All heavy atoms as an XYZ file, in Angstrom:
650
protein
N     -20.658    103.177    -22.901
C     -19.211    103.128    -23.096
C     -18.718    102.215    -22.036
O     -19.125    102.222    -20.871
C     -18.588    104.512    -22.934
C     -17.068    104.425    -22.968
S     -16.145    105.943    -23.013
C     -17.022    107.171    -22.199
N     -17.717    101.315    -22.421
C     -17.141    100.325    -21.514
C     -15.606    100.626    -21.540
O     -15.048    100.738    -22.623
C     -17.406     98.874    -22.011
C     -16.717     97.929    -20.998
C     -18.940     98.613    -22.042
N     -15.097    100.659    -20.365
C     -13.571    100.844    -20.259
C     -13.049     99.648    -19.416
O     -13.752     99.108    -18.479
C     -13.151    102.140    -19.581
O     -13.714    102.213    -18.307
C     -13.632    103.334    -20.394
N     -11.817     99.251    -19.758
C     -11.162     98.223    -18.983
C      -9.666     98.350    -19.172
O      -9.190     99.000    -20.103
C     -11.656     96.802    -19.283
C     -11.250     96.315    -20.655
C     -10.058     95.600    -20.884
C     -12.104     96.629    -21.761
C      -9.794     95.148    -22.175
C     -11.756     96.221    -23.020
C     -10.628     95.461    -23.249
N      -8.896     97.747    -18.277
C      -7.410     97.819    -18.368
C      -6.887     96.386    -18.592
O      -7.549     95.412    -18.204
C      -6.819     98.468    -17.159
O      -7.121     97.731    -16.010
C      -7.229     99.921    -17.030
N      -5.701     96.332    -19.101
C      -4.997     95.046    -19.238
C      -3.504     95.341    -19.045
O      -2.940     96.195    -19.723
C      -5.242     94.498    -20.639
C      -4.509     93.153    -20.835
N      -5.058     91.995    -20.375
C      -3.368     92.836    -21.420
C      -4.207     91.024    -20.651
N      -3.196     91.491    -21.299
N      -2.916     94.536    -18.141
C      -1.447     94.577    -17.947
C      -0.698     93.639    -18.914
O      -1.109     92.459    -18.989
C      -1.139     94.283    -16.510
C       0.392     94.437    -16.152
C       0.547     94.210    -14.678
C       2.004     94.393    -14.343
N       2.244     94.210    -12.894
N       0.213     94.174    -19.598
C       0.936     93.379    -20.619
C       1.926     92.406    -19.975
O       2.744     92.814    -19.175
C       1.722     94.322    -21.615
C       0.730     95.242    -22.326
C       2.515     93.487    -22.573
C       1.402     96.292    -23.212
N       1.798     91.149    -20.355
C       2.671     90.122    -19.844
C       3.594     89.532    -20.878
O       4.594     88.860    -20.530
C       1.871     88.981    -19.198
O       1.033     88.387    -20.105
N       3.304     89.822    -22.241
C       4.109     89.372    -23.260
C       5.513     90.024    -23.171
O       5.635     91.207    -23.058
C       3.526     89.693    -24.611
C       4.243     89.088    -25.809
O       5.486     89.148    -25.819
O       3.583     88.636    -26.688
N       6.625     89.244    -23.178
C       7.958     89.794    -23.025
C       8.256     90.809    -24.173
O       9.115     91.725    -23.878
C       8.886     88.609    -23.175
C       7.977     87.437    -22.821
C       6.681     87.784    -23.231
N       7.633     90.768    -25.272
C       7.873     91.698    -26.400
C       6.907     92.907    -26.338
O       7.042     93.750    -27.225
C       7.746     90.967    -27.742
C       8.748     89.887    -27.969
C       8.531     89.172    -29.271
C       9.566     88.036    -29.442
N       9.297     87.308    -30.679
N       6.015     92.878    -25.423
C       5.045     93.985    -25.337
C       4.064     94.019    -26.441
O       3.710     92.914    -27.101
N       3.556     95.160    -26.849
C       2.612     95.259    -27.943
C       3.406     95.478    -29.232
O       3.770     96.542    -29.644
C       1.688     96.483    -27.730
C       0.585     96.735    -28.804
C      -0.248     95.526    -28.994
C      -0.175     97.963    -28.477
N       3.747     94.310    -29.840
C       4.570     94.332    -31.040
C       3.710     94.276    -32.287
O       2.481     94.285    -32.233
C       5.643     93.158    -31.003
C       5.031     91.790    -30.841
N       4.449     91.067    -31.856
C       4.882     91.075    -29.668
C       4.035     89.955    -31.372
N       4.207     89.883    -30.117
N       4.342     94.288    -33.457
C       3.639     94.478    -34.737
C       2.597     93.395    -35.001
O       1.482     93.797    -35.416
C       4.655     94.542    -35.886
N       2.877     92.170    -34.726
C       1.929     91.128    -35.060
C       0.654     91.313    -34.164
O      -0.507     91.234    -34.655
C       2.473     89.741    -34.806
C       3.616     89.479    -35.919
C       1.447     88.659    -34.881
C       4.459     88.287    -35.638
N       0.828     91.599    -32.874
C      -0.314     91.783    -31.970
C      -1.020     93.058    -32.307
O      -2.265     93.034    -32.289
C       0.199     91.858    -30.495
C       0.776     90.544    -30.038
O       0.567     89.489    -30.656
N       1.391     90.593    -28.923
N      -0.335     94.088    -32.642
C      -0.967     95.376    -33.065
C      -1.868     95.145    -34.317
O      -3.000     95.663    -34.441
C       0.066     96.436    -33.276
N      -1.373     94.349    -35.282
C      -2.096     94.096    -36.482
C      -3.397     93.266    -36.174
O      -4.472     93.580    -36.660
C      -1.289     93.264    -37.449
N      -3.292     92.340    -35.280
C      -4.541     91.538    -34.910
C      -5.549     92.384    -34.163
O      -6.713     92.310    -34.424
C      -4.110     90.361    -34.019
C      -3.327     89.377    -34.883
C      -3.437     87.912    -34.546
N      -4.595     87.374    -34.035
C      -4.664     86.428    -33.078
N      -3.541     85.976    -32.639
N      -5.771     85.932    -32.674
N      -5.047     93.285    -33.319
C      -5.953     94.265    -32.625
C      -6.618     95.121    -33.597
O      -7.840     95.327    -33.565
C      -5.255     95.107    -31.578
C      -5.172     94.477    -30.235
C      -3.980     93.975    -29.737
C      -6.271     94.392    -29.417
C      -3.951     93.388    -28.507
C      -6.288     93.823    -28.185
C      -5.047     93.320    -27.685
N      -5.869     95.693    -34.487
C      -6.390     96.623    -35.537
C      -7.435     95.898    -36.391
O      -8.510     96.481    -36.682
C      -5.258     97.256    -36.365
N      -7.207     94.659    -36.803
C      -8.135     93.888    -37.602
C      -9.452     93.682    -36.866
O     -10.546     93.872    -37.378
C      -7.575     92.603    -38.029
C      -6.632     92.711    -39.232
S      -6.233     91.182    -40.060
C      -5.790     90.092    -38.794
N      -9.339     93.363    -35.607
C     -10.533     93.144    -34.742
C     -11.326     94.476    -34.680
O     -12.578     94.509    -34.855
C     -10.170     92.732    -33.337
C     -11.266     92.672    -32.393
C     -12.180     91.580    -32.336
C     -11.622     93.810    -31.580
C     -13.286     91.626    -31.518
C     -12.704     93.793    -30.804
C     -13.562     92.693    -30.703
N     -10.641     95.591    -34.413
C     -11.331     96.868    -34.214
C     -11.926     97.351    -35.547
O     -12.972     98.054    -35.470
C     -10.339     97.873    -33.704
S      -9.816     97.486    -31.987
N     -11.339     97.036    -36.700
C     -11.992     97.493    -37.972
C     -13.216     96.706    -38.205
O     -14.180     97.248    -38.875
C     -10.971     97.204    -39.081
C      -9.877     98.213    -39.232
C      -9.048     98.046    -40.485
N      -7.703     98.416    -40.149
C      -6.658     97.641    -40.147
N      -6.784     96.405    -40.542
N      -5.476     98.125    -39.836
N     -13.336     95.491    -37.741
C     -14.603     94.661    -37.961
C     -15.569     94.954    -36.906
O     -16.754     94.621    -37.070
C     -14.195     93.207    -37.945
C     -13.299     92.837    -39.094
C     -12.745     91.428    -39.042
O     -13.106     90.649    -38.014
O     -11.989     91.005    -39.909
N     -15.184     95.559    -35.768
C     -16.058     95.873    -34.693
C     -17.030     97.041    -34.977
O     -16.562     98.020    -35.602
C     -15.215     96.158    -33.483
S     -16.124     96.524    -32.008
N     -18.324     96.982    -34.675
C     -19.203     98.083    -34.902
C     -18.977     99.241    -33.946
O     -19.539    100.321    -34.172
C     -20.565     97.467    -34.679
C     -20.358     96.388    -33.693
C     -18.976     95.797    -34.022
N     -18.112     99.084    -32.903
C     -17.867    100.128    -31.968
C     -16.602    100.897    -32.301
O     -15.778    100.465    -33.090
C     -17.735     99.573    -30.571
S     -19.145     98.612    -30.019
N     -16.441    102.030    -31.625
C     -15.156    102.766    -31.688
C     -14.323    102.335    -30.545
O     -14.791    102.287    -29.420
C     -15.451    104.320    -31.632
C     -14.145    105.074    -31.562
C     -16.323    104.725    -32.765
N     -13.012    101.976    -30.811
C     -12.174    101.510    -29.795
C     -10.964    102.493    -29.652
O     -10.304    102.746    -30.712
C     -11.661    100.084    -30.044
C     -10.742     99.583    -28.942
C     -12.842     99.104    -30.166
N     -10.689    102.933    -28.445
C      -9.485    103.731    -28.251
C      -8.621    103.001    -27.187
O      -9.117    102.379    -26.268
C      -9.843    105.136    -27.706
C     -10.364    105.970    -28.697
N     -11.773    106.114    -28.946
C      -9.789    106.803    -29.678
C     -11.962    106.973    -29.944
N     -10.767    107.362    -30.426
N      -7.283    103.032    -27.438
C      -6.327    102.369    -26.554
C      -5.365    103.440    -26.072
O      -4.877    104.209    -26.850
C      -5.583    101.254    -27.258
C      -4.610    100.533    -26.349
C      -6.579    100.289    -27.955
N      -5.062    103.437    -24.716
C      -4.247    104.386    -24.198
C      -3.157    103.822    -23.259
O      -3.408    102.740    -22.627
C      -5.050    105.461    -23.378
N      -2.033    104.443    -23.231
C      -0.975    104.046    -22.322
C      -0.514    105.378    -21.780
O       0.070    106.252    -22.492
C       0.173    103.346    -22.936
C       1.299    102.984    -21.978
C       2.554    102.485    -22.626
N       3.221    103.348    -23.472
C       4.119    104.276    -23.076
N       4.428    104.395    -21.836
N       4.707    105.110    -23.948
N      -0.770    105.596    -20.491
C      -0.346    106.902    -19.884
C      -1.172    108.031    -20.519
O      -2.360    107.894    -20.731
N      -0.399    108.995    -21.058
C      -1.060    110.131    -21.632
C      -1.069    109.989    -23.195
O      -1.499    110.952    -23.899
C      -0.370    111.434    -21.274
C       1.101    111.511    -21.702
O       1.655    110.448    -22.099
O       1.711    112.560    -21.640
N      -0.666    108.887    -23.690
C      -0.729    108.621    -25.115
C      -1.935    107.747    -25.500
O      -2.242    106.816    -24.758
C       0.555    107.972    -25.576
C       1.792    108.756    -25.394
S       3.282    107.817    -25.843
C       2.971    107.562    -27.598
N      -2.608    108.074    -26.593
C      -3.771    107.296    -26.995
C      -3.691    107.014    -28.510
O      -3.113    107.696    -29.287
C      -5.104    108.023    -26.651
N      -4.422    105.957    -28.890
C      -4.488    105.559    -30.328
C      -5.896    105.034    -30.669
O      -6.538    104.490    -29.814
C      -3.412    104.472    -30.584
N      -6.259    105.186    -31.893
C      -7.422    104.601    -32.497
C      -7.146    103.150    -32.686
O      -6.125    102.750    -33.237
C      -7.741    105.254    -33.804
C      -8.935    104.779    -34.511
O      -9.381    103.586    -34.240
O      -9.472    105.485    -35.346
N      -7.953    102.278    -32.128
C      -7.739    100.864    -32.180
C      -7.646    100.284    -33.556
O      -7.077     99.215    -33.799
N      -8.186    101.010    -34.545
C      -8.178    100.545    -36.006
C      -6.845    100.780    -36.671
O      -6.592    100.240    -37.786
C      -9.316    101.177    -36.777
C     -10.726    100.865    -36.238
C     -11.707    101.737    -36.923
N     -11.472    103.165    -36.510
C     -12.206    104.146    -36.879
N     -13.207    103.970    -37.704
N     -11.882    105.382    -36.470
N      -5.971    101.527    -36.081
C      -4.791    101.993    -36.705
C      -3.555    101.265    -36.139
O      -3.057    101.563    -35.018
C      -4.571    103.489    -36.533
C      -5.728    104.317    -37.105
C      -5.848    104.132    -38.604
O      -4.901    104.113    -39.345
N      -7.137    104.075    -39.076
N      -3.055    100.265    -36.843
C      -1.896     99.513    -36.399
C      -0.701    100.398    -36.006
O      -0.107    100.241    -34.950
C      -1.494     98.532    -37.453
C      -0.308     97.681    -37.054
S       0.226     96.648    -38.437
C       1.919     96.316    -37.938
N      -0.391    101.376    -36.830
C       0.771    102.249    -36.569
C       0.511    103.098    -35.319
O       1.430    103.286    -34.544
C       1.067    103.124    -37.799
C       1.625    102.306    -38.888
S       3.045    101.249    -38.507
C       4.222    102.474    -38.061
N      -0.682    103.482    -35.112
C      -0.985    104.206    -33.855
C      -0.792    103.394    -32.674
O      -0.250    103.844    -31.619
N      -1.209    102.092    -32.724
C      -0.997    101.190    -31.615
C       0.497    100.994    -31.379
O       0.925    100.961    -30.215
C      -1.710     99.853    -31.902
C      -3.181     99.934    -31.904
C      -3.781     98.587    -32.412
C      -3.824    100.227    -30.566
N       1.196    100.849    -32.416
C       2.689    100.646    -32.316
C       3.353    101.875    -31.652
O       4.273    101.746    -30.929
C       3.288    100.450    -33.625
C       2.899     99.104    -34.377
S       3.518     97.635    -33.544
C       5.284     97.937    -33.681
N       2.874    103.088    -31.916
C       3.425    104.286    -31.401
C       3.224    104.421    -29.841
O       3.923    105.197    -29.205
C       2.885    105.485    -32.112
C       3.394    105.661    -33.519
C       2.892    106.880    -34.185
C       3.374    107.054    -35.590
N       2.820    108.226    -36.291
N       2.330    103.564    -29.344
C       2.212    103.648    -27.891
C       3.403    103.065    -27.182
O       3.626    103.302    -26.028
C       0.940    102.799    -27.507
C      -0.414    103.287    -27.900
C      -1.543    102.370    -27.515
C      -0.625    104.701    -27.272
N       4.200    102.271    -27.905
C       5.395    101.664    -27.387
C       5.172    100.969    -26.006
O       5.957    101.167    -25.121
C       6.552    102.652    -27.258
C       6.940    103.270    -28.566
C       8.056    104.241    -28.404
N       8.331    104.852    -29.671
C       9.445    104.691    -30.361
N      10.376    103.839    -29.879
N       9.636    105.278    -31.441
N       4.101    100.207    -25.956
C       3.689     99.532    -24.734
C       4.585     98.257    -24.523
O       4.683     97.453    -25.352
C       2.218     99.082    -24.806
N       5.202     98.248    -23.278
C       6.136     97.177    -23.034
C       5.543     96.291    -21.884
O       4.550     96.655    -21.250
C       7.461     97.811    -22.565
C       8.080     98.648    -23.609
C       9.482     99.016    -23.286
C      10.166     99.886    -24.270
N       9.591    100.116    -25.576
N       6.225     95.146    -21.672
C       5.828     94.235    -20.599
C       5.734     94.951    -19.287
O       6.618     95.790    -18.900
C       6.822     93.109    -20.501
C       6.496     92.070    -19.468
C       7.483     91.056    -19.460
N       7.023     89.912    -18.713
C       7.697     88.803    -18.522
N       8.905     88.677    -19.066
N       7.259     87.811    -17.864
N       4.628     94.682    -18.533
C       4.457     95.241    -17.228
C       3.650     96.570    -17.244
O       3.176     97.022    -16.243
N       3.547     97.196    -18.417
C       2.744     98.451    -18.584
C       1.248     98.074    -18.689
O       0.908     96.973    -19.129
C       3.194     99.255    -19.700
C       4.619     99.724    -19.528
C       5.156    100.607    -20.621
O       4.838    100.329    -21.782
O       5.856    101.596    -20.273
N       0.413     99.077    -18.396
C      -1.078     98.866    -18.401
C      -1.669     99.633    -19.563
O      -1.335    100.822    -19.740
C      -1.658     99.273    -17.081
C      -3.169     99.169    -17.137
C      -1.161     98.491    -15.978
N      -2.464     99.010    -20.391
C      -3.210     99.595    -21.452
C      -4.658     99.875    -20.964
O      -5.221     98.985    -20.300
C      -3.220     98.764    -22.704
C      -1.889     98.512    -23.420
C      -2.099     97.601    -24.559
C      -1.274     99.843    -23.901
N      -5.168    100.990    -21.261
C      -6.564    101.202    -21.036
C      -7.374    101.138    -22.322
O      -6.988    101.857    -23.322
C      -6.834    102.568    -20.313
C      -8.245    102.837    -20.071
C      -8.472    104.163    -19.368
O      -7.531    104.880    -18.993
O      -9.646    104.556    -19.285
N      -8.422    100.416    -22.375
C      -9.285    100.267    -23.578
C     -10.634    100.948    -23.237
O     -11.227    100.814    -22.200
C      -9.557     98.811    -23.860
C      -8.282     98.013    -24.275
C      -7.462     97.471    -23.314
C      -7.994     97.832    -25.624
C      -6.362     96.791    -23.684
C      -6.850     97.164    -25.994
C      -6.014     96.694    -25.017
N     -11.059    101.701    -24.288
C     -12.374    102.371    -24.176
C     -13.178    101.989    -25.471
O     -12.729    102.195    -26.569
C     -12.173    103.892    -24.137
C     -13.514    104.578    -23.849
C     -13.361    106.072    -23.670
N     -13.146    106.680    -25.002
C     -12.200    107.573    -25.286
N     -11.424    108.008    -24.333
N     -12.094    108.100    -26.464
N     -14.297    101.296    -25.216
C     -15.131    100.798    -26.312
C     -16.459    101.540    -26.267
O     -17.150    101.535    -25.180
C     -15.362     99.268    -26.135
C     -16.129     98.691    -27.299
C     -13.978     98.512    -26.007
N     -16.832    102.161    -27.350
C     -18.059    102.967    -27.311
C     -18.885    102.736    -28.608
O     -18.347    102.630    -29.712
C     -17.657    104.433    -27.277
C     -18.803    105.383    -26.965
O     -19.809    104.826    -26.469
O     -18.735    106.568    -27.239
N     -20.208    102.464    -28.414
C     -21.067    102.300    -29.525
C     -22.049    101.128    -29.233
O     -21.995    100.585    -28.208
N     -22.845    100.857    -30.285
C     -23.791     99.739    -30.210
C     -23.062     98.397    -29.993
O     -22.114     98.122    -30.641
C     -24.608     99.699    -31.504
N     -23.509     97.713    -28.984
C     -22.873     96.377    -28.715
C     -21.557     96.486    -27.989
O     -20.770     95.602    -28.017
N     -21.294     97.599    -27.242
C     -20.000     97.797    -26.654
C     -19.720     96.814    -25.537
O     -18.540     96.386    -25.364
C     -19.882     99.276    -26.093
C     -20.982     99.662    -25.168
O     -21.860     98.832    -24.867
O     -20.994    100.850    -24.741
N     -20.714     96.330    -24.846
C     -20.440     95.283    -23.793
C     -19.889     94.028    -24.391
O     -18.897     93.470    -23.953
C     -21.733     94.966    -22.999
C     -22.322     96.189    -22.286
C     -21.924     96.229    -20.882
O     -21.475     95.229    -20.304
O     -22.064     97.350    -20.263
N     -20.523     93.556    -25.464
C     -20.042     92.345    -26.139
C     -18.713     92.586    -26.782
O     -17.773     91.651    -26.645
C     -21.085     91.907    -27.231
C     -20.754     90.621    -27.912
C     -21.776     90.306    -28.937
O     -22.964     90.293    -28.637
O     -21.378     90.029    -30.108
N     -18.515     93.662    -27.471
C     -17.254     93.962    -28.061
C     -16.126     94.046    -27.057
O     -15.021     93.512    -27.280
C     -17.344     95.223    -28.904
N     -16.404     94.696    -25.917
C     -15.348     94.774    -24.835
C     -15.014     93.388    -24.319
O     -13.806     93.142    -24.037
C     -15.898     95.677    -23.719
N     -15.935     92.574    -24.146
C     -15.629     91.207    -23.702
C     -14.752     90.473    -24.632
O     -13.806     89.770    -24.269
C     -16.927     90.404    -23.391
C     -16.701     89.074    -22.742
C     -15.975     89.125    -21.481
O     -16.169     90.050    -20.653
O     -15.084     88.307    -21.236
N     -15.081     90.536    -25.938
C     -14.257     89.926    -26.972
C     -12.804     90.507    -26.992
O     -11.870     89.805    -27.113
C     -14.905     90.064    -28.332
C     -16.202     89.228    -28.545
C     -16.802     89.399    -29.882
O     -16.036     89.650    -30.823
O     -18.023     89.307    -29.941
N     -12.763     91.823    -26.803
C     -11.457     92.433    -26.817
C     -10.641     92.132    -25.574
O      -9.451     91.906    -25.655
C     -11.737     94.028    -26.835
C     -10.467     94.871    -27.194
C      -9.820     94.449    -28.473
C     -10.961     96.372    -27.315
N     -11.361     91.913    -24.434
C     -10.614     91.433    -23.188
C     -10.021     90.105    -23.470
O      -8.881     89.830    -23.070
C     -11.579     91.287    -22.009
C     -11.779     92.564    -21.219
C     -12.610     92.178    -20.005
N     -13.147     93.443    -19.507
C     -14.472     93.812    -19.624
N     -15.288     93.055    -20.231
N     -14.815     94.938    -19.105
N     -10.789     89.215    -24.095
C     -10.279     87.869    -24.388
C      -9.096     87.920    -25.370
O      -8.099     87.255    -25.133
C     -11.411     87.005    -25.009
C     -12.488     86.597    -24.015
C     -13.604     85.815    -24.637
O     -13.355     85.229    -25.762
O     -14.719     85.821    -24.073
N      -9.195     88.775    -26.336
C      -8.103     88.947    -27.322
C      -6.864     89.413    -26.607
O      -5.732     88.998    -26.870
C      -8.477     89.857    -28.484
C      -7.522     89.982    -29.600
C      -7.274     88.679    -30.298
C      -8.061     90.988    -30.623
N      -7.064     90.456    -25.763
C      -5.912     91.008    -25.016
C      -5.251     89.945    -24.162
O      -4.051     89.830    -24.080
C      -6.357     92.193    -24.139
N      -6.030     89.101    -23.540
C      -5.526     87.984    -22.716
C      -4.717     87.011    -23.514
O      -3.716     86.481    -23.037
N      -5.133     86.724    -24.775
C      -4.461     85.782    -25.626
C      -3.147     86.353    -26.171
O      -2.110     85.694    -26.252
C      -5.281     85.432    -26.840
C      -6.486     84.620    -26.520
C      -7.368     84.420    -27.739
O      -6.913     84.605    -28.850
O      -8.536     84.132    -27.561
N      -3.174     87.648    -26.577
C      -2.021     88.254    -27.292
C      -1.056     88.945    -26.355
O       0.106     89.014    -26.661
C      -2.569     89.290    -28.274
C      -3.452     88.786    -29.431
C      -3.859     89.978    -30.276
C      -2.662     87.752    -30.209
N      -1.559     89.468    -25.313
C      -0.700     90.302    -24.442
C      -0.451     89.688    -23.068
O       0.007     90.250    -22.172
C      -1.223     91.717    -24.313
C      -1.410     92.496    -25.630
C      -2.105     93.764    -25.382
C      -0.036     92.734    -26.247
């Protein structure tokens, strides 16, 4: 299992377009991805779950990637987070 955090810099936070891209990535990923903000968590494959986190600029998201190939998937997810958020 690999965990990492990412501080949101996008002025709009984790909005619908970004949530959809994350969810698409996670659906294609062989690992299980969970995303958390504070005490709220969401399945990375569920766009609406990600939206319910209501993550805004300056907040920190915690990503947990578990399964076969988790190191590689976590690195790709870090890059995606850097591009989108």
